[in-house]
Every structure is written in C-alpha cells, then in structure tokens.
FITI-933125 format. One record per atom (N, C-alpha, C): residue number from 1; residue in three letters; x negated, y, z. Coordinates in nm, 3 decimals, decimal comma. Example, Ala and Ser with C-alpha at 12.3 -4.5 7.8 and 13.67 -1.06 7.14 Angstrom:
<sites>
SITE;1;ALA;-1,319;-0,569;0,780;
SITE;1;ALA;-1,230;-0,450;0,780;
SITE;1;ALA;-1,320;-0,330;0,780;
SITE;2;SER;-1,285;-0,225;0,708;
SITE;2;SER;-1,367;-0,106;0,714;
SITE;2;SER;-1,290;0,003;0,787;
</sites>
This chain:
<sites>
SITE;1;MET;0,444;-1,187;-0,072;
SITE;1;MET;0,364;-1,238;-0,180;
SITE;1;MET;0,350;-1,389;-0,161;
SITE;2;SER;0,369;-1,463;-0,266;
SITE;2;SER;0,356;-1,609;-0,256;
SITE;2;SER;0,209;-1,647;-0,243;
SITE;3;THR;0,185;-1,764;-0,183;
SITE;3;THR;0,049;-1,812;-0,164;
SITE;3;THR;-0,021;-1,832;-0,298;
SITE;4;GLU;0,050;-1,883;-0,399;
SITE;4;GLU;-0,011;-1,906;-0,530;
SITE;4;GLU;-0,053;-1,774;-0,594;
SITE;5;LEU;0,033;-1,675;-0,587;
SITE;5;LEU;0,002;-1,544;-0,643;
SITE;5;LEU;-0,116;-1,482;-0,570;
SITE;6;PHE;-0,116;-1,491;-0,439;
SITE;6;PHE;-0,227;-1,437;-0,361;
SITE;6;PHE;-0,358;-1,503;-0,401;
SITE;7;LYS;-0,358;-1,636;-0,414;
SITE;7;LYS;-0,481;-1,707;-0,451;
SITE;7;LYS;-0,532;-1,663;-0,588;
SITE;8;ARG;-0,440;-1,643;-0,682;
SITE;8;ARG;-0,479;-1,600;-0,817;
SITE;8;ARG;-0,542;-1,461;-0,813;
SITE;9;ILE;-0,479;-1,368;-0,741;
SITE;9;ILE;-0,534;-1,233;-0,729;
SITE;9;ILE;-0,667;-1,236;-0,657;
SITE;10;ALA;-0,675;-1,312;-0,547;
SITE;10;ALA;-0,798;-1,319;-0,467;
SITE;10;ALA;-0,914;-1,375;-0,548;
SITE;11;GLU;-0,890;-1,475;-0,632;
SITE;11;GLU;-0,996;-1,532;-0,715;
SITE;11;GLU;-1,050;-1,430;-0,814;
SITE;12;LYS;-0,961;-1,355;-0,877;
SITE;12;LYS;-1,005;-1,253;-0,973;
SITE;12;LYS;-1,085;-1,143;-0,904;
SITE;13;LEU;-1,037;-1,100;-0,788;
SITE;13;LEU;-1,107;-0,992;-0,717;
SITE;13;LEU;-1,240;-1,040;-0,658;
SITE;14;LYS;-1,246;-1,165;-0,617;
SITE;14;LYS;-1,372;-1,220;-0,566;
SITE;14;LYS;-1,477;-1,221;-0,677;
SITE;15;ALA;-1,436;-1,257;-0,798;
SITE;15;ALA;-1,528;-1,258;-0,912;
SITE;15;ALA;-1,580;-1,117;-0,943;
SITE;16;ARG;-1,504;-1,015;-0,906;
SITE;16;ARG;-1,545;-0,876;-0,927;
SITE;16;ARG;-1,621;-0,819;-0,808;
SITE;17;GLY;-1,646;-0,903;-0,706;
SITE;17;GLY;-1,724;-0,858;-0,591;
SITE;17;GLY;-1,643;-0,811;-0,472;
SITE;18;PHE;-1,512;-0,840;-0,472;
SITE;18;PHE;-1,425;-0,801;-0,361;
SITE;18;PHE;-1,358;-0,924;-0,301;
SITE;19;PRO;-1,431;-1,006;-0,225;
SITE;19;PRO;-1,371;-1,127;-0,169;
SITE;19;PRO;-1,260;-1,094;-0,070;
SITE;20;SER;-1,148;-1,161;-0,084;
SITE;20;SER;-1,032;-1,151;0,005;
SITE;20;SER;-0,960;-1,017;-0,001;
SITE;21;MET;-0,989;-0,935;-0,101;
SITE;21;MET;-0,915;-0,810;-0,117;
SITE;21;MET;-0,777;-0,843;-0,174;
SITE;22;LEU;-0,675;-0,778;-0,120;
SITE;22;LEU;-0,538;-0,804;-0,162;
SITE;22;LEU;-0,491;-0,708;-0,272;
SITE;23;GLY;-0,565;-0,604;-0,297;
SITE;23;GLY;-0,528;-0,506;-0,399;
SITE;23;GLY;-0,564;-0,366;-0,354;
SITE;24;SER;-0,532;-0,269;-0,437;
SITE;24;SER;-0,555;-0,129;-0,406;
SITE;24;SER;-0,423;-0,066;-0,363;
SITE;25;ILE;-0,425;0,010;-0,254;
SITE;25;ILE;-0,304;0,071;-0,202;
SITE;25;ILE;-0,318;0,223;-0,207;
SITE;26;ASP;-0,210;0,289;-0,241;
SITE;26;ASP;-0,209;0,435;-0,241;
SITE;26;ASP;-0,066;0,485;-0,234;
SITE;27;CYS;-0,052;0,611;-0,199;
SITE;27;CYS;0,079;0,677;-0,192;
SITE;27;CYS;0,077;0,797;-0,286;
SITE;28;MET;0,190;0,822;-0,349;
SITE;28;MET;0,199;0,942;-0,433;
SITE;28;MET;0,332;1,011;-0,409;
SITE;29;HIS;0,328;1,144;-0,418;
SITE;29;HIS;0,448;1,226;-0,398;
SITE;29;HIS;0,510;1,254;-0,535;
SITE;30;TRP;0,639;1,224;-0,549;
SITE;30;TRP;0,713;1,253;-0,672;
SITE;30;TRP;0,808;1,369;-0,645;
SITE;31;SER;0,813;1,461;-0,738;
SITE;31;SER;0,907;1,573;-0,725;
SITE;31;SER;1,050;1,521;-0,729;
SITE;32;TRP;1,135;1,577;-0,644;
SITE;32;TRP;1,276;1,539;-0,639;
SITE;32;TRP;1,358;1,663;-0,668;
SITE;33;LYS;1,384;1,682;-0,793;
SITE;33;LYS;1,453;1,803;-0,841;
SITE;33;LYS;1,592;1,819;-0,780;
SITE;34;ASN;1,668;1,712;-0,769;
SITE;34;ASN;1,808;1,719;-0,723;
SITE;34;ASN;1,826;1,675;-0,579;
SITE;35;CYS;1,729;1,705;-0,495;
SITE;35;CYS;1,739;1,671;-0,352;
SITE;35;CYS;1,855;1,748;-0,291;
SITE;36;PRO;1,944;1,680;-0,217;
SITE;36;PRO;2,055;1,750;-0,152;
SITE;36;PRO;2,003;1,859;-0,056;
SITE;37;LYS;2,071;1,971;-0,052;
SITE;37;LYS;2,030;2,085;0,032;
SITE;37;LYS;2,011;2,044;0,178;
SITE;38;ALA;2,100;1,958;0,229;
SITE;38;ALA;2,093;1,916;0,369;
SITE;38;ALA;1,964;1,838;0,400;
SITE;39;TRP;1,902;1,778;0,300;
SITE;39;TRP;1,782;1,698;0,319;
SITE;39;TRP;1,654;1,773;0,282;
SITE;40;HIS;1,668;1,894;0,231;
SITE;40;HIS;1,553;1,966;0,177;
SITE;40;HIS;1,439;1,982;0,279;
SITE;41;GLY;1,471;2,014;0,404;
SITE;41;GLY;1,366;2,031;0,504;
SITE;41;GLY;1,287;1,903;0,530;
SITE;42;GLN;1,356;1,792;0,537;
SITE;42;GLN;1,291;1,663;0,563;
SITE;42;GLN;1,206;1,619;0,444;
SITE;43;PHE;1,252;1,648;0,323;
SITE;43;PHE;1,183;1,601;0,204;
SITE;43;PHE;1,094;1,708;0,141;
SITE;44;HIS;1,073;1,820;0,211;
SITE;44;HIS;0,986;1,924;0,158;
SITE;44;HIS;0,844;1,872;0,159;
SITE;45;GLY;0,785;1,864;0,042;
SITE;45;GLY;0,653;1,804;0,027;
SITE;45;GLY;0,539;1,897;0,061;
SITE;46;GLN;0,420;1,851;0,030;
SITE;46;GLN;0,299;1,927;0,057;
SITE;46;GLN;0,291;2,051;-0,030;
SITE;47;LYS;0,356;2,046;-0,144;
SITE;47;LYS;0,358;2,159;-0,236;
SITE;47;LYS;0,501;2,211;-0,243;
SITE;48;LYS;0,522;2,305;-0,331;
SITE;48;LYS;0,655;2,366;-0,345;
SITE;48;LYS;0,758;2,261;-0,389;
SITE;49;GLY;0,874;2,264;-0,325;
SITE;49;GLY;0,983;2,175;-0,363;
SITE;49;GLY;0,988;2,047;-0,282;
SITE;50;SER;1,094;1,972;-0,303;
SITE;50;SER;1,115;1,844;-0,234;
SITE;50;SER;1,044;1,732;-0,307;
SITE;51;THR;0,991;1,640;-0,228;
SITE;51;THR;0,926;1,522;-0,287;
SITE;51;THR;0,969;1,397;-0,212;
SITE;52;ILE;0,954;1,286;-0,280;
SITE;52;ILE;0,981;1,154;-0,223;
SITE;52;ILE;0,853;1,073;-0,247;
SITE;53;ILE;0,820;0,983;-0,156;
SITE;53;ILE;0,690;0,916;-0,161;
SITE;53;ILE;0,703;0,771;-0,208;
SITE;54;LEU;0,610;0,731;-0,293;
SITE;54;LEU;0,597;0,593;-0,338;
SITE;54;LEU;0,466;0,538;-0,285;
SITE;55;GLU;0,474;0,428;-0,210;
SITE;55;GLU;0,355;0,353;-0,171;
SITE;55;GLU;0,349;0,232;-0,262;
SITE;56;ALA;0,233;0,207;-0,323;
SITE;56;ALA;0,222;0,094;-0,415;
SITE;56;ALA;0,089;0,022;-0,394;
SITE;57;VAL;0,092;-0,109;-0,422;
SITE;57;VAL;-0,029;-0,191;-0,423;
SITE;57;VAL;-0,039;-0,253;-0,561;
SITE;58;ALA;-0,157;-0,239;-0,621;
SITE;58;ALA;-0,180;-0,294;-0,754;
SITE;58;ALA;-0,306;-0,380;-0,753;
SITE;59;ASP;-0,312;-0,474;-0,848;
SITE;59;ASP;-0,433;-0,554;-0,862;
SITE;59;ASP;-0,524;-0,488;-0,966;
SITE;60;GLN;-0,630;-0,556;-1,003;
SITE;60;GLN;-0,729;-0,499;-1,095;
SITE;60;GLN;-0,674;-0,479;-1,236;
SITE;61;GLU;-0,565;-0,543;-1,267;
SITE;61;GLU;-0,504;-0,528;-1,400;
SITE;61;GLU;-0,390;-0,426;-1,396;
SITE;62;THR;-0,384;-0,349;-1,289;
SITE;62;THR;-0,281;-0,248;-1,262;
SITE;62;THR;-0,140;-0,307;-1,257;
SITE;63;TRP;-0,130;-0,434;-1,221;
SITE;63;TRP;0,000;-0,496;-1,199;
SITE;63;TRP;0,043;-0,461;-1,058;
SITE;64;ILE;0,154;-0,390;-1,045;
SITE;64;ILE;0,203;-0,347;-0,914;
SITE;64;ILE;0,284;-0,461;-0,853;
SITE;65;TRP;0,237;-0,513;-0,741;
SITE;65;TRP;0,307;-0,625;-0,677;
SITE;65;TRP;0,375;-0,583;-0,547;
SITE;66;HIS;0,361;-0,457;-0,507;
SITE;66;HIS;0,432;-0,406;-0,390;
SITE;66;HIS;0,466;-0,260;-0,415;
SITE;67;ALA;0,590;-0,222;-0,389;
SITE;67;ALA;0,632;-0,081;-0,397;
SITE;67;ALA;0,726;-0,052;-0,281;
SITE;68;PHE;0,701;0,057;-0,213;
SITE;68;PHE;0,784;0,102;-0,101;
SITE;68;PHE;0,817;0,248;-0,133;
SITE;69;PHE;0,941;0,273;-0,167;
SITE;69;PHE;0,981;0,402;-0,222;
SITE;69;PHE;1,090;0,465;-0,137;
SITE;70;GLY;1,081;0,593;-0,114;
SITE;70;GLY;1,191;0,662;-0,049;
SITE;70;GLY;1,158;0,738;0,077;
SITE;71;MET;1,033;0,734;0,121;
SITE;71;MET;0,998;0,807;0,242;
SITE;71;MET;0,997;0,957;0,213;
SITE;72;PRO;1,031;1,040;0,313;
SITE;72;PRO;1,035;1,185;0,293;
SITE;72;PRO;0,898;1,243;0,258;
SITE;73;GLY;0,897;1,343;0,171;
SITE;73;GLY;0,773;1,408;0,130;
SITE;73;GLY;0,703;1,483;0,240;
SITE;74;SER;0,770;1,509;0,352;
SITE;74;SER;0,707;1,580;0,462;
SITE;74;SER;0,606;1,492;0,537;
SITE;75;LEU;0,608;1,361;0,511;
SITE;75;LEU;0,515;1,269;0,576;
SITE;75;LEU;0,382;1,266;0,501;
SITE;76;ASN;0,274;1,240;0,573;
SITE;76;ASN;0,147;1,217;0,505;
SITE;76;ASN;0,130;1,067;0,481;
SITE;77;ASP;0,026;1,030;0,407;
SITE;77;ASP;0,008;0,890;0,368;
SITE;77;ASP;0,001;0,795;0,487;
SITE;78;ILE;-0,068;0,833;0,592;
SITE;78;ILE;-0,084;0,742;0,706;
SITE;78;ILE;0,051;0,716;0,774;
SITE;79;ASN;0,140;0,817;0,779;
SITE;79;ASN;0,273;0,796;0,836;
SITE;79;ASN;0,355;0,702;0,749;
SITE;80;VAL;0,339;0,710;0,618;
SITE;80;VAL;0,410;0,620;0,526;
SITE;80;VAL;0,361;0,477;0,547;
SITE;81;VAL;0,229;0,459;0,554;
SITE;81;VAL;0,171;0,326;0,574;
SITE;81;VAL;0,219;0,267;0,708;
SITE;82;ASN;0,229;0,350;0,810;
SITE;82;ASN;0,277;0,301;0,941;
SITE;82;ASN;0,420;0,250;0,935;
SITE;83;ARG;0,501;0,299;0,842;
SITE;83;ARG;0,641;0,258;0,828;
SITE;83;ARG;0,661;0,151;0,720;
SITE;84;SER;0,556;0,113;0,656;
SITE;84;SER;0,563;0,022;0,542;
SITE;84;SER;0,599;-0,121;0,581;
SITE;85;PRO;0,692;-0,184;0,509;
SITE;85;PRO;0,722;-0,325;0,535;
SITE;85;PRO;0,601;-0,415;0,509;
SITE;86;LEU;0,514;-0,374;0,419;
SITE;86;LEU;0,392;-0,451;0,392;
SITE;86;LEU;0,301;-0,452;0,515;
SITE;87;MET;0,284;-0,338;0,578;
SITE;87;MET;0,200;-0,332;0,698;
SITE;87;MET;0,264;-0,409;0,813;
SITE;88;ASN;0,397;-0,413;0,818;
SITE;88;ASN;0,464;-0,495;0,919;
SITE;88;ASN;0,432;-0,642;0,899;
SITE;89;LYS;0,428;-0,686;0,772;
SITE;89;LYS;0,393;-0,825;0,745;
SITE;89;LYS;0,251;-0,856;0,790;
SITE;90;ILE;0,161;-0,762;0,768;
SITE;90;ILE;0,023;-0,781;0,812;
SITE;90;ILE;0,018;-0,791;0,963;
SITE;91;ALA;0,083;-0,698;1,031;
SITE;91;ALA;0,083;-0,695;1,177;
SITE;91;ALA;0,145;-0,821;1,237;
SITE;92;ASN;0,245;-0,878;1,169;
SITE;92;ASN;0,313;-0,997;1,218;
SITE;92;ASN;0,248;-1,127;1,170;
SITE;93;GLY;0,136;-1,116;1,097;
SITE;93;GLY;0,065;-1,235;1,050;
SITE;93;GLY;0,140;-1,314;0,944;
SITE;94;GLU;0,218;-1,246;0,861;
SITE;94;GLU;0,300;-1,313;0,761;
SITE;94;GLU;0,235;-1,326;0,624;
SITE;95;LEU;0,110;-1,283;0,609;
SITE;95;LEU;0,041;-1,297;0,481;
SITE;95;LEU;-0,038;-1,428;0,480;
SITE;96;PRO;-0,069;-1,479;0,360;
SITE;96;PRO;-0,146;-1,604;0,353;
SITE;96;PRO;-0,280;-1,590;0,426;
SITE;97;PRO;-0,325;-1,699;0,489;
SITE;97;PRO;-0,453;-1,694;0,562;
SITE;97;PRO;-0,570;-1,674;0,466;
SITE;98;VAL;-0,663;-1,592;0,508;
SITE;98;VAL;-0,781;-1,558;0,428;
SITE;98;VAL;-0,899;-1,546;0,523;
SITE;99;GLN;-1,018;-1,577;0,474;
SITE;99;GLN;-1,136;-1,557;0,556;
SITE;99;GLN;-1,249;-1,504;0,468;
SITE;100;PHE;-1,318;-1,403;0,517;
SITE;100;PHE;-1,434;-1,352;0,446;
SITE;100;PHE;-1,534;-1,298;0,547;
SITE;101;VAL;-1,658;-1,279;0,503;
SITE;101;VAL;-1,765;-1,230;0,589;
SITE;101;VAL;-1,816;-1,099;0,532;
SITE;102;ALA;-1,829;-0,997;0,617;
SITE;102;ALA;-1,887;-0,869;0,579;
SITE;102;ALA;-1,979;-0,824;0,690;
SITE;103;ASN;-2,100;-0,789;0,653;
SITE;103;ASN;-2,201;-0,745;0,751;
SITE;103;ASN;-2,219;-0,846;0,864;
SITE;104;GLY;-2,214;-0,974;0,830;
SITE;104;GLY;-2,236;-1,079;0,928;
SITE;104;GLY;-2,119;-1,107;1,020;
SITE;105;ARG;-2,008;-1,040;1,001;
SITE;105;ARG;-1,890;-1,062;1,085;
SITE;105;ARG;-1,783;-1,134;1,003;
SITE;106;THR;-1,718;-1,234;1,062;
SITE;106;THR;-1,612;-1,309;0,995;
SITE;106;THR;-1,477;-1,247;1,025;
SITE;107;TYR;-1,399;-1,224;0,919;
SITE;107;TYR;-1,264;-1,170;0,931;
SITE;107;TYR;-1,164;-1,276;0,885;
SITE;108;ASN;-1,051;-1,284;0,952;
SITE;108;ASN;-0,950;-1,386;0,921;
SITE;108;ASN;-0,827;-1,327;0,855;
SITE;109;TYR;-0,843;-1,220;0,781;
SITE;109;TYR;-0,732;-1,157;0,710;
SITE;109;TYR;-0,787;-1,085;0,588;
SITE;110;GLY;-0,701;-1,062;0,491;
SITE;110;GLY;-0,741;-0,988;0,372;
SITE;110;GLY;-0,741;-0,839;0,398;
SITE;111;TYR;-0,780;-0,763;0,297;
SITE;111;TYR;-0,785;-0,619;0,312;
SITE;111;TYR;-0,740;-0,551;0,183;
SITE;112;TYR;-0,711;-0,423;0,193;
SITE;112;TYR;-0,670;-0,342;0,079;
SITE;112;TYR;-0,774;-0,233;0,056;
SITE;113;LEU;-0,803;-0,206;-0,068;
SITE;113;LEU;-0,889;-0,095;-0,103;
SITE;113;LEU;-0,803;0,031;-0,102;
SITE;114;ALA;-0,848;0,133;-0,029;
SITE;114;ALA;-0,769;0,256;-0,018;
SITE;114;ALA;-0,861;0,377;-0,033;
SITE;115;ASP;-0,799;0,489;-0,072;
SITE;115;ASP;-0,875;0,612;-0,077;
SITE;115;ASP;-0,870;0,677;0,060;
SITE;116;GLY;-0,884;0,804;0,069;
SITE;116;GLY;-0,895;0,873;0,198;
SITE;116;GLY;-0,768;0,883;0,278;
SITE;117;ILE;-0,694;0,774;0,293;
SITE;117;ILE;-0,570;0,778;0,372;
SITE;117;ILE;-0,606;0,828;0,507;
</sites>
C-alpha cells in the first residue's frame, strides 16, 4: 500500500473513531466445483465439497485494497493469515509508520479490524 493511500484511508477511519486502523480483514471459503480429484483432500472445506479461501482487506467504503486468494479450504482463518503476504509485510515492518494510543499505551503500528479469527 502506498503511503498516500494509507494516509487517505487512515484519515477517514480516524474521523469514524478508528485511529490508525488499516481496514477490515476477513477470510471466506468459496466453493470450488471443478477441483481436481488429486487435490480434493487438501481443498476439502469445512462443509461438503472443495473450497478455496479468499483473504481480503477493505476500507469503510468496501473498497478492497488487499486480496490473497488460493489457500486450501482445509485451513482455518488463522492459518491463512499466518501465510498471508500482508502479514509478512507487517512482520517485516514494511507498512507506513503509524502511531496511536489505546488505553494509555502507545503503539507504533496500524491495526486491522477482524471478527473471531
């Protein structure tokens, strides 16, 4: 994400009460009707049939600025996030610098709003 884009998203989210939030992150399982038989076990999802997982980050206007697609449906959300190139960027300090205070503690990185990952 470019620094200019990050600043624009961060300003909008700060005005909505979420300072330094980078967006909302979630994973969803998509049915894969034509999954090759040899891959069926690896891509067998939580429900009947094969699935493939999409991890996405969107801003408040539902503009998706990150998508990571193709992980096997047999994985849960936390395993997908652990393999995500976005999380690698965070771990390697490759995102624009951000600072915010929550509960009296200062943080030097942005955050993502997530559901029960």
